[in-house]
C-alpha positions in Angstrom: -10.1 4.6 -63.9 -11.2 1.4 -65.6 -13.7 3.4 -67.6 -11.1 5.7 -68.9 -8.9 2.7 -69.9 -11.9 1.1 -71.6 -12.5 4.3 -73.7 -8.8 4.6 -74.5 -8.6 1.0 -75.7 -11.7 1.5 -77.9 -10.2 4.6 -79.5 -6.9 2.7 -80.1 -8.8 -0.1 -81.8 -10.8 2.3 -83.9 -7.7 4.3 -84.8 -5.8 1.1 -86.0 -8.9 0.0 -88.0 -9.1 3.4 -89.6 -5.5 3.7 -90.6 -5.4 0.1 -91.9 -8.6 0.7 -94.0 -7.2 4.0 -95.4 -3.9 2.5 -96.3 -5.5 -0.6 -97.9 -7.9 1.6 -100.0 -5.1 3.8 -101.2 -2.7 0.9 -102.1 -5.4 -1.0 -104.0 -6.3 2.0 -106.1 -3.0 3.8 -106.6 -0.3 1.4 -105.8 2.6 2.1 -103.4 3.7 5.4 -105.0 3.1 8.7 -103.4 0.5 10.4 -105.5 -2.3 12.9 -105.2 -5.9 11.9 -106.2 -7.7 14.7 -108.0 -7.2 18.2 -109.5 -8.0 20.1 -106.3 -5.3 18.2 -104.4 -2.6 19.1 -106.9 -3.7 22.8 -106.9 -3.6 22.8 -103.1 0.1 21.6 -103.1 0.9 24.1 -105.8 -0.7 26.9 -103.8 1.4 26.0 -100.8 4.6 25.9 -102.9 3.7 29.4 -104.2 3.5 30.7 -100.6 6.9 29.4 -99.7 8.3 31.0 -102.9 6.9 34.5 -102.3 5.5 34.5 -98.7 2.5 36.5 -99.9 -0.8 35.4 -98.3 -2.7 38.0 -100.3 -1.7 36.5 -103.6 -4.5 34.1 -104.8 -3.2 33.8 -108.4 -1.3 30.9 -109.9 0.5 32.7 -112.7 1.5 29.6 -114.7 -2.1 28.4 -115.0 -4.3 29.4 -117.8 -1.4 31.4 -119.3 -1.3 34.3 -119.9 -4.4 35.0 -117.9 -3.5 33.4 -114.6 -5.8 31.3 -112.4 -7.2 32.9 -109.2 -8.2 30.4 -106.6 -10.9 31.8 -104.3 -10.4 29.2 -101.6 -10.3 30.3 -98.0 -6.8 30.7 -96.6 -7.6 29.1 -93.2 -6.8 25.5 -94.4 -3.7 26.9 -96.0 -2.5 28.3 -92.7 -2.7 24.8 -91.2 -0.8 23.1 -94.1 1.8 25.9 -94.2 2.5 25.4 -90.5 2.8 21.6 -90.7 5.0 21.9 -93.8 7.3 24.2 -91.9 7.6 21.7 -89.1 8.1 18.8 -91.4 10.8 20.7 -93.2 12.9 20.4 -90.0 13.2 16.7 -90.9 13.5 16.8 -94.7 16.1 17.9 -97.2 13.8 20.4 -99.0 10.7 22.4 -98.5 9.1 20.8 -101.6 9.4 17.4 -100.0 8.1 18.7 -96.8 5.0 20.1 -98.6 4.5 16.8 -100.4 4.7 14.7 -97.3 2.4 17.0 -95.3 -0.2 17.2 -98.1 -0.1 13.5 -98.6 -0.7 12.6 -95.0 -2.8 15.5 -93.7 -6.3 14.2 -94.4 -5.8 10.8 -92.7 -4.5 12.7 -89.7 -7.5 15.1 -89.7 -9.7 12.0 -90.0 -8.1 10.4 -87.0 -8.7 13.6 -84.9 -12.2 13.8 -86.3 -12.8 10.2 -85.2 -11.7 11.1 -81.6 -14.0 14.1 -81.4 -17.0 12.1 -82.8 -16.3 9.4 -80.2 -16.3 12.0 -77.4 -19.5 13.7 -78.8 -21.4 10.4 -79.0 -20.2 9.4 -75.6 -22.1 12.4 -74.1 -25.6 11.5 -75.2 -26.0 8.0 -76.6 -25.9 4.6 -74.9 -22.3 3.5 -74.1 -22.8 0.3 -76.0 -23.6 2.2 -79.2 -20.6 4.7 -79.2 -18.1 2.2 -80.5 -20.4 0.9 -83.3 -21.3 4.4 -84.4 -17.7 5.5 -84.5 -16.7 2.3 -86.4 -19.4 3.1 -89.0 -17.8 6.5 -89.4 -14.4 4.9 -90.0 -15.8 2.4 -92.6 -18.3 4.6 -94.5 -17.7 4.7 -98.3 -19.3 8.2 -98.1 -16.7 9.5 -95.6 -13.6 7.6 -96.6 -12.8 9.8 -99.7 -12.7 12.8 -97.3 -9.8 11.3 -95.4 -7.8 9.4 -98.0 -4.0 9.6 -98.3 -3.0 11.9 -101.1 -6.1 14.1 -100.8 -5.4 17.5 -99.1 -8.9 18.6 -100.0 -10.8 21.0 -97.6 -13.6 18.5 -96.8 -11.5 16.7 -94.2 -10.7 20.0 -92.5 -14.4 21.1 -92.7 -15.5 17.9 -91.1 -13.1 18.4 -88.2 -14.1 22.0 -87.7 -17.8 21.0 -87.6 -17.2 18.2 -85.0 -15.1 20.4 -82.8 -17.9 23.0 -82.8 -20.5 20.4 -82.0 -18.4 19.0 -79.2 -18.0 22.3 -77.4 -21.7 23.1 -78.0 -22.6 19.8 -76.4 -20.4 20.5 -73.5 -22.0 23.9 -73.1 -25.5 22.3 -73.1 -24.7 19.5 -70.7 -22.5 21.2 -68.1 -24.3 22.1 -64.8 -22.1 25.2 -64.0 -21.4 28.1 -66.3 -17.9 28.1 -67.8 -16.6 31.1 -69.7 -14.0 28.9 -71.4 -16.6 26.7 -73.1 -18.5 29.4 -74.9 -15.2 31.1 -75.9 -14.0 27.8 -77.4 -17.4 27.3 -79.1 -17.1 30.8 -80.6 -13.6 30.1 -81.9 -14.8 26.8 -83.4 -17.7 28.6 -85.0 -15.3 31.2 -86.5 -13.1 28.4 -87.9 -16.2 26.8 -89.5 -17.5 29.8 -91.2 -14.0 31.0 -92.2 -13.2 27.6 -93.8 -16.2 27.3 -96.1 -19.8 28.4 -96.5 -20.8 24.7 -96.4 -20.5 24.8 -92.6 -22.9 27.8 -92.3 -25.9 25.5 -92.2 -24.5 23.8 -89.1 -24.1 27.1 -87.2 -27.6 28.4 -88.2 -29.4 25.2 -87.4 -27.6 24.8 -84.1 -28.5 28.4 -83.1 -32.1 27.7 -84.1 -32.4 24.5 -82.1 -30.8 26.0 -79.0 -32.9 29.1 -79.3 -36.2 27.2 -79.2 -34.9 24.8 -76.6 -33.9 27.7 -74.3 -36.7 30.1 -74.9 -38.5 29.4 -71.6 -35.4 28.8 -69.4 -34.0 32.1 -68.1 -32.3 30.8 -65.0 -29.0 29.9 -66.6 -29.3 28.9 -70.2 -30.4 32.3 -71.5 -27.4 34.1 -70.2 -25.0 31.3 -71.2 -26.4 31.0 -74.8 -26.6 34.8 -75.2 -22.9 35.2 -74.2 -22.0 32.3 -76.5 -23.7 33.9 -79.4 -22.3 37.3 -78.6 -18.8 36.0 -78.2 -19.1 34.1 -81.5 -20.3 37.2 -83.2 -17.4 39.3 -82.3 -14.7 36.6 -82.4 -16.0 35.9 -85.9 -14.6 39.3 -87.0 -11.2 37.6 -87.0 -12.2 36.0 -90.2 -12.6 39.4 -91.8 -9.2 40.7 -90.9 -7.4 39.2 -94.0 -9.9 41.0 -96.2 -9.5 44.3 -94.3 -5.8 44.0 -94.0 -5.1 46.0 -97.1 -6.4 49.1 -95.3 -4.6 49.7 -92.1 -7.5 51.8 -90.6 -9.9 48.9 -91.1 -7.5 46.4 -89.5 -6.9 48.7 -86.6 -10.7 49.3 -86.1 -11.4 45.5 -86.1 -8.6 44.9 -83.6 -10.0 47.6 -81.3 -13.4 46.0 -81.5 -12.0 42.6 -80.6 -10.2 44.2 -77.6 -13.5 45.7 -76.3 -15.5 42.6 -76.7 -14.0 40.4 -73.9 -14.7 43.1 -71.3 -18.4 43.2 -72.2 -19.0 39.5 -72.9 -17.1 38.3 -69.8 -18.7 40.9 -67.5 -19.4 39.4 -64.1 -22.5 41.5 -63.7 -25.8 39.9 -64.6 -27.4 40.6 -67.9 -30.5 42.2 -66.3 -28.6 44.6 -64.0 -26.0 45.9 -66.4 -27.4 48.4 -68.9 -24.0 48.9 -70.4 -23.8 45.1 -71.2 -27.4 45.1 -72.4 -26.9 47.9 -74.9 -23.3 47.4 -76.0 -23.9 44.8 -78.6 -26.3 47.2 -80.4 -23.4 49.8 -80.6 -20.9 47.2 -81.7 -23.3 45.9 -84.4 -23.8 49.3 -85.9 -20.0 50.0 -85.7 -19.3 46.7 -87.4 -21.8 47.4 -90.2 -20.4 50.8 -90.9 -16.9 49.4 -90.9 -17.7 46.5 -93.2 -19.6 48.7 -95.7 -16.3 50.5 -96.5 -14.5 47.3 -97.3 -14.9 46.4 -101.0 -14.1 42.8 -101.7 -12.2 42.3 -104.9 -14.2 39.2 -105.8 -17.8 38.4 -105.0 -17.2 34.9 -103.6 -14.3 35.5 -101.3 -15.5 32.9 -98.8 -14.2 34.6 -95.7 -15.8 37.9 -96.5 -19.4 37.2 -97.5 -20.2 34.2 -95.3 -18.4 35.4 -92.2 -20.4 38.6 -92.4 -23.6 36.7 -92.8 -22.7 34.6 -89.8 -22.1 37.7 -87.7 -25.4 39.3 -88.7 -27.4 36.1 -87.9 -25.7 35.5 -84.6 -26.5 39.0 -83.5 -30.1 38.6 -84.6 -30.5 35.5 -82.4 -28.9 37.4 -79.5 -31.2 40.4 -79.9 -34.2 38.0 -80.2 -33.3 36.5 -76.8 -33.4 39.9 -75.2 -36.8 40.7 -76.5 -38.7 37.4 -75.7 -40.6 38.8 -72.6 -41.7 42.0 -74.3 -45.2 42.5 -75.5 -44.2 44.0 -78.8 -41.6 41.2 -79.2 -42.8 40.2 -82.7 -42.8 43.8 -84.0 -39.2 44.4 -82.8 -37.9 41.1 -84.1 -39.3 41.9 -87.6 -37.7 45.4 -87.5 -34.3 43.9 -86.5 -34.6 41.2 -89.1 -35.4 43.7 -91.9 -32.6 46.0 -90.8 -29.9 43.3 -90.7 -31.1 41.9 -94.1 -31.1 45.3 -95.8 -27.6 46.1 -94.5 -26.3 42.8 -95.5 -27.8 42.9 -99.0 -26.6 46.4 -99.5 -23.0 45.1 -98.8 -23.4 42.0 -101.1 -26.2 42.8 -103.5 -25.6 39.7 -105.6 -25.7 37.2 -102.7 -29.2 36.0 -103.6 -28.1 35.3 -107.1 -25.9 32.4 -106.0 -22.3 31.6 -106.2 -22.3 31.2 -110.0 -24.0 34.5 -110.7 -21.0 36.0 -112.6 -20.3 32.9 -114.7 -21.4 33.0 -118.4 -24.0 30.4 -119.4 -21.7 28.8 -122.0 -19.1 28.0 -119.2 -21.9 26.4 -117.2 -22.9 24.3 -120.3 -19.4 23.2 -121.3 -17.7 22.8 -117.9 -19.7 23.4 -114.7 -22.2 20.7 -115.7 -19.4 18.1 -115.6 -18.4 18.6 -112.0 -19.8 15.5 -110.4 -20.0 16.8 -106.8 -22.4 19.5 -107.9 -24.8 17.1 -109.6 -28.0 15.9 -108.0 -27.6 12.4 -106.5 -30.7 11.4 -108.5 -28.6 11.4 -111.6 -27.0 8.2 -112.8 -26.2 5.3 -110.5 -26.0 7.6 -107.5 -29.8 7.4 -107.2 -29.5 3.9 -105.7 -26.9 5.0 -103.2 -28.9 8.1 -102.2 -32.1 6.1 -101.9 -30.6 3.5 -99.6 -29.1 6.2 -97.4 -32.4 8.1 -97.3 -34.6 5.0 -96.4 -32.3 3.9 -93.6 -31.7 7.4 -92.2 -35.3 8.5 -92.3 -36.6 5.3 -90.8 -34.2 6.0 -87.9 -35.2 9.7 -87.7 -38.9 8.8 -87.5 -38.4 6.3 -84.7 -36.2 8.7 -82.7 -38.7 11.6 -83.1 -41.5 9.4 -81.8 -39.3 8.6 -78.7 -38.4 12.3 -78.1 -42.0 13.4 -78.4 -43.0 11.6 -75.2 -39.9 12.8 -73.2 -39.2 15.9 -71.2 -36.6 18.5 -72.4 -33.2 17.7 -71.2 -29.6 18.3 -72.3 -29.2 15.0 -74.0 -32.6 15.3 -75.8 -31.5 18.8 -77.1 -28.4 17.2 -78.6 -30.6 14.5 -80.2 -32.8 17.1 -81.6 -29.8 18.9 -83.0 -28.5 15.8 -84.8 -32.0 15.2 -86.2 -32.3 18.7 -87.6 -28.8 18.7 -89.1 -29.4 15.3 -90.7 -32.6 16.5 -92.3 -31.1 19.9 -93.3 -28.2 18.4 -95.1 -30.4 15.8 -96.7 -32.4 18.6 -98.3 -29.2 20.2 -99.6 -28.0 16.8 -100.8 -31.0 16.5 -103.1 -29.4 19.3 -105.1 -25.7 18.5 -104.8 -24.0 15.2 -104.1 -21.2 16.8 -102.1 -23.7 17.3 -99.2 -24.6 13.6 -98.9 -21.6 12.7 -96.6 -22.6 15.4 -94.1 -26.2 14.2 -94.0 -24.9 10.7 -93.3 -22.4 12.0 -90.7 -25.2 13.5 -88.6 -27.4 10.5 -89.2 -24.9 8.1 -87.7 -26.0 8.1 -84.1 -29.7 8.1 -85.2 -29.0 5.0 -87.4 -27.2 3.2 -84.7 -30.0 4.0 -82.3 -32.4 2.3 -84.7 -30.5 -1.0 -84.2 -29.3 -0.7 -80.6 -31.4 1.5 -78.4 -34.8 2.2 -80.0 -37.9 1.1 -78.2 -38.4 -1.6 -80.9 -35.2 -3.5 -80.1 -34.8 -2.9 -76.3 -36.6 -6.1 -75.5 -33.7 -8.1 -77.1 -30.4 -8.8 -75.4 -27.3 -6.7 -76.1 -25.6 -9.2 -78.4 -28.8 -9.5 -80.5 -29.0 -5.7 -80.7 -25.4 -5.5 -81.8 -26.0 -8.0 -84.6 -29.0 -6.0 -85.8 -27.0 -2.8 -85.8 -24.1 -4.4 -87.7 -26.5 -5.8 -90.2 -27.9 -2.3 -90.9 -24.3 -0.9 -91.0 -22.9 -3.6 -93.3 -25.9 -3.4 -95.6 -25.5 0.3 -95.9 -21.7 0.0 -96.5 -22.1 -2.8 -99.1 -24.9 -1.0 -100.9 -23.2 2.3 -101.1 -19.9 0.7 -102.2 -21.7 -1.3 -104.9 -23.1 1.7 -106.6 -20.2 4.1 -105.9 -18.5 5.5 -109.0 -14.8 5.1 -109.5 -12.6 7.6 -111.3 -10.2 4.9 -112.4 -11.3 2.1 -114.7 -10.1 -1.5 -114.1 -8.3 -1.7 -117.4 -6.3 1.4 -116.5 -5.5 0.7 -112.8 -2.4 -1.4 -113.6 -0.9 1.1 -116.0 -1.8 4.0 -113.6 0.6 2.6 -111.0 3.6 3.6 -113.0 3.0 7.0 -111.4 2.3 10.2 -113.2 5.7 11.5 -112.2 7.4 9.4 -114.9 5.1 10.7 -117.6 5.3 14.3 -116.6 9.0 14.2 -116.0 9.4 13.4 -119.7 7.1 16.4 -120.5 9.1 18.6 -118.2 12.3 17.8 -120.2 10.7 18.9 -123.5 12.3 22.3 -123.0 14.9 23.8 -120.7 12.9 26.9 -120.3 9.2 27.3 -119.4 6.9 27.1 -122.4 3.2 27.1 -122.8 1.5 23.6 -123.1 -2.1 23.3 -124.4 -3.9 20.4 -122.7 -7.3 19.4 -121.5 -8.4 21.2 -118.4 -8.2 18.0 -116.3 -4.5 17.8 -117.0 -3.7 21.4 -116.1 -3.0 20.8 -112.3 -0.8 17.8 -113.0 1.3 19.7 -115.5 1.7 22.5 -113.1 2.7 20.2 -110.3 5.2 18.0 -112.2 6.7 20.5 -114.6 8.0 24.0 -114.8 5.9 24.9 -117.8 2.8 27.1 -118.2 -0.4 25.4 -119.0 -3.9 25.8 -120.5 -6.2 25.1 -118.9 -7.3 24.5 -115.3 -10.5 22.9 -114.0 -12.0 26.0 -112.3 -15.1 27.4 -113.9 -14.3 31.0 -112.9 -11.2 30.9 -115.3 -13.3 31.8 -118.3 -10.5 32.5 -120.8 -8.5 29.5 -119.9 -11.4 27.1 -120.0 -12.6 28.5 -123.3 -9.2 28.2 -124.9 -8.8 24.6 -123.8 -12.4 23.8 -124.9 -11.9 25.1 -128.4 -8.9 22.8 -129.0 -9.7 19.8 -126.9 -13.5 19.4 -126.8 -15.4 21.6 -129.3 -16.3 20.3 -132.7 -13.3 20.7 -135.0 -12.9 24.3 -136.2 -9.4 24.7 -137.6 -9.6 28.5 -137.9 -10.7 28.9 -134.2 -8.0 26.5 -133.1 -5.3 28.5 -134.8 -6.5 31.8 -133.3 -6.4 30.3 -129.8 -3.0 28.7 -130.2 -1.6 32.0 -131.6 -3.2 34.2 -128.9 -1.8 32.0 -126.1 1.6 31.4 -127.8 1.3 27.6 -127.1 4.4 25.7 -127.9 3.2 22.1 -127.3 0.0 20.1 -127.5 -0.6 17.4 -124.9 -3.3 14.8 -125.7 -4.6 11.8 -123.8 -6.1 9.3 -126.3 -8.8 7.8 -124.1 -10.1 11.2 -122.9 -10.5 12.5 -126.5 -11.9 9.4 -128.1 -14.5 8.9 -125.4 -15.5 12.4 -124.4 -14.8 14.6 -127.5 -14.6 12.3 -130.6 -15.3 15.3 -132.9 -12.7 17.7 -131.5 -9.6 19.0 -133.1 -7.5 16.9 -130.7 -9.3 13.7 -131.7 -9.0 14.6 -135.4 -5.2 14.9 -134.9 -5.1 11.5 -133.3 -6.9 10.1 -136.3 -4.0 11.3 -138.6 -5.4 14.7 -139.7 -2.2 16.6 -138.6 -1.8 20.2 -139.8 1.6 21.1 -141.1 2.3 23.4 -138.1 2.1 20.3 -135.8 5.1 17.9 -135.4 4.7 14.7 -133.4 7.2 14.3 -130.6 8.4 10.7 -130.1 7.6 9.5 -126.5 8.5 6.2 -124.7 6.3 3.2 -125.5 4.9 2.9 -122.0 3.3 6.3 -122.4 1.5 5.2 -125.6 -1.8 6.4 -124.2 -0.7 10.0 -124.7 0.6 12.0 -127.6 2.7 15.2 -127.7 3.0 17.6 -130.6 5.3 20.6 -131.1 3.5 23.7 -132.4 5.2 25.9 -135.0 3.9 29.4 -134.4 5.5 30.8 -137.6 3.6 28.4 -139.8 0.3 29.2 -137.9 0.9 32.9 -138.6 1.4 32.2 -142.3 -1.8 30.1 -142.5 -3.7 32.8 -140.7 -2.3 35.5 -143.0 -3.2 33.4 -146.1 -6.7 32.8 -144.8 -7.1 36.6 -144.2 -5.9 37.4 -147.7 -8.3 34.9 -149.2 -11.2 36.5 -147.4 -10.2 40.0 -148.4 -9.9 39.0 -152.0 
């Protein structure tokens, strides 16, 4: 009983520390106003609003964005389901659904972070020294890499992904460590795996590496683990088809077929008969695999990178491959059959998604990559800019801990705890490799390196000769050095000179923009301002910061960033029927000094632009009214001159 109280008190202390730190960081950066942090956050709120206006989960288009083209968001709907449900509950205590959505989206990531912290604590408590659990969880709460995931005002999907991953690893660890077979555990593991792969392809690496580690750990153990792991994989494979139902829902026959498949699976996977003595159970997964492949080949996704469709299918195929491989281990022609199954599954998958190997940006024109995609910081390599210092420090500390732990495991027998250690080692290295290409993967590498890093200071063979207080000091030095170093070189989106002015709240500026016209009009702005204009106003905007919206980004680029070309600017403004031009002075002067917008700020104002007087406190921005009739006259005169 005392032990339970001790764990509870530790969780309470960690929870208080986490909430205080999150609140402090938000207030220091953004003041006391309720505000969202980046463009994705605003678009998430807008997308939730759109659902409550139309109640259409199949509609991925924000019509007011990139007008008149519209903006299709390819994000998975799973996180939206969660936000929609919480918004509906919150609305019971608020005066409007819009307020409920705002409150839910503002607070959801810290709440998910709190739950993630609890699951991490419970995971670590299963396989590392009790004295290290609190320190490792505290490092999770204080890490500059992970704090942005769980900030107030950031309903981004990374917080949800982290929670899905931790839930999956928690149930996987329980499956490994429990002495008796439990049907509920591998069903929960399968559901968690489905949530991961449905939420985002970023989690696919966790599932694949986990399957690989468990497969090799269990290869020679046929007494219990083979059946348990086989059933877990098989259940995950077929429960995973749930992720495909939204994509198949447009065709009733497909939805019915998948539901029928799901109804048949519990009978086979939960069969009480042993695997060896039940030929129906042994062969049924082959029948279901073929049935699933035939079914999915008839479903044509409307867009290549529908996250649920492509990656859920890949997960199903690979889970089935691992399951089949387990069945064939003792056969003499094992390698031959494995190769045949691997080639069959690969061919079927690639025939369904022939552009999969071309990458997520296969359909994006090169000029969009050059003018916009290259600016997305989370897709850059951490070796670029100041992040090289952060990444190097993270790498040195984590890999030192990995090497020490690998040496310890080498001399130990295989056990449940050692399998979990091996899993964290493989995941930390796997995400580190991905992090070399995209900064967004660094936090995941650090997350899985947490227990390994704490082990370096508290439990490794090099420090066990010291007393517990000394080991705690060593660990805290490592942790504090890591936190200090990564904070020192971290890049902030808000400059010190602007932080005070930023606290007046964007709502005041964009409320003024909203009042420019009683009816919705088209506003031309830099792509970074598109989501804020959509959120705070009723107007239509150009553009939005999503590289798949080619027409919108191109239109905004011609006016706001490209070297000044008056003829091209007129064509874009005429084609989009833009009524107002919204310019941020600092953005244009620093990032696009030769653009049309920067030229206007310097006083080169065409006669079809009229400056709109705005309050002095918004002097960092300018608004111009566009006269479409005068633009038409200039374009006609220019055409006549060319013809003559």
